[in-house]
C-alpha positions in Angstrom: -18.5 -15.4 2.4 -17.0 -11.7 1.1 -14.9 -12.1 -1.7 -13.5 -8.3 -1.4 -12.8 -6.3 1.9 -15.6 -3.8 0.5 -17.8 -7.2 0.5 -16.9 -7.7 4.0 -16.9 -4.1 5.0 -20.8 -3.8 3.7 -21.5 -7.0 5.2 -20.3 -7.2 8.6 -18.8 -4.0 9.4 -21.4 -0.9 7.9 -24.3 -3.1 9.7 -22.5 -3.1 13.3 -21.3 0.6 12.7 -25.1 1.7 11.8 -26.2 -0.1 14.9 -23.8 1.8 17.4 -24.3 5.0 15.5 -28.5 4.3 16.0 -28.1 3.0 19.1 -26.6 5.9 20.2 -29.0 8.4 18.8 -32.0 6.8 20.1 -31.4 4.3 22.9 -32.3 6.3 26.3 -29.8 6.5 28.5 -28.4 4.7 30.7 -27.6 2.1 28.0 -27.9 -1.7 29.3 -24.6 -3.7 30.1 -26.0 -6.7 27.5 -26.7 -4.6 24.6 -23.7 -2.2 24.9 -21.3 -5.6 25.5 -22.9 -6.9 22.4 -22.8 -3.8 19.8 -19.1 -3.6 21.0 -18.4 -7.1 20.4 -17.8 -7.5 24.2 -18.0 -10.0 26.8 -20.2 -9.1 29.6 -17.3 -10.3 31.8 -15.0 -7.5 30.1 -17.4 -4.9 30.0 -18.5 -5.2 33.5 -14.3 -5.0 34.4 -14.0 -1.8 32.3 -16.9 -0.3 34.2 -15.3 -1.3 37.4 -12.2 0.6 36.3 -14.0 3.7 36.0 -16.2 2.9 39.1 -19.4 3.3 37.4 -22.1 1.0 37.6 -24.5 2.7 34.6 -23.7 3.3 31.0 -24.2 6.6 29.4 -22.8 7.8 26.1 -19.7 9.1 27.4 -19.0 5.9 29.3 -20.2 3.6 26.0 -17.6 6.0 24.3 -15.0 5.1 27.2 -15.9 1.1 26.4 -15.1 1.6 22.9 -11.7 2.9 23.5 -11.0 0.0 26.4 -12.5 -3.0 24.7 -10.2 -5.6 23.1 -13.0 -6.4 20.4 -11.6 -6.3 17.0 -14.3 -3.9 16.2 -13.2 -1.2 19.0 -9.4 -1.6 17.7 -10.8 -0.5 14.6 -12.9 2.3 15.7 -10.0 3.3 17.9 -7.7 3.4 14.9 -10.1 5.3 13.1 -10.0 7.9 16.0 -6.3 8.3 15.7 -6.4 9.6 11.8 -9.7 12.1 11.6 -8.5 12.8 8.2 -10.4 13.0 4.8 -7.2 11.3 3.1 -5.2 8.7 4.0 -2.1 7.4 3.5 -1.8 4.1 2.2 0.1 2.9 5.1 -2.7 4.8 7.4 -5.4 2.5 5.2 -3.4 -0.3 6.2 -3.3 0.3 10.1 -6.6 1.6 10.7 -8.3 -1.6 8.5 -5.9 -4.0 9.7 -4.9 -4.7 6.4 -1.8 -6.5 4.5 0.3 -3.1 3.5 1.4 -5.1 0.4 -2.6 -5.8 -0.6 -3.1 -2.0 -0.1 -0.4 -0.8 -2.3 -1.3 -3.0 -4.5 -4.8 -2.4 -4.8 -4.2 1.7 -5.2 -1.3 1.1 -7.5 -4.1 -0.5 -9.9 -6.2 2.3 -9.1 -3.2 5.0 -9.8 -3.8 6.5 -5.9 -0.9 7.4 -4.0 -3.0 8.1 -0.9 -7.1 8.0 -1.0 -9.7 10.2 0.2 -12.1 9.0 2.4 -14.9 9.0 -0.6 -12.3 6.3 -2.7 -12.3 4.1 0.0 -14.6 1.7 -1.6 -13.2 1.7 -4.6 -9.5 0.8 -2.8 -11.5 -1.9 -0.7 -13.2 -3.6 -3.6 -9.5 -4.1 -5.1 -8.6 -6.1 -2.1 -8.9 -9.4 -1.8 -10.0 -11.4 1.2 -7.5 -13.6 2.8 -9.3 -16.9 1.8 -10.2 -15.9 -1.6 -6.8 -14.8 -2.7 -5.4 -17.9 -3.8 -8.6 -18.1 -6.3 -6.9 -16.2 -9.1 
């Protein structure tokens, strides 16, 4: 079980993002509905509903990106929020919003590091200071 948000990011989120990146770069189009849904943590039913909304029957790269924008999974929501802030440096409230973290946790971690904002390259340091919800009470 991850103890910090950095552990969670490295063990859960990063592998999913890497699989999506590799899939989009290497898989031939059209993409399969089952694989596309699985990569985005969507049900087949939800994926099919989004495809009907678009009036398309096959998944190309633009359609995959539309699935990402319309999907209801936590992964899709995170990626959508990241797209809203294409910055190199983030404010602390932006970090809390993008990564669905408690603001007080982000602000406390930033204070320990002496940060008032955070460059994307420093996010791992910040994430390492944020305990996951079920490990906060251990201290």
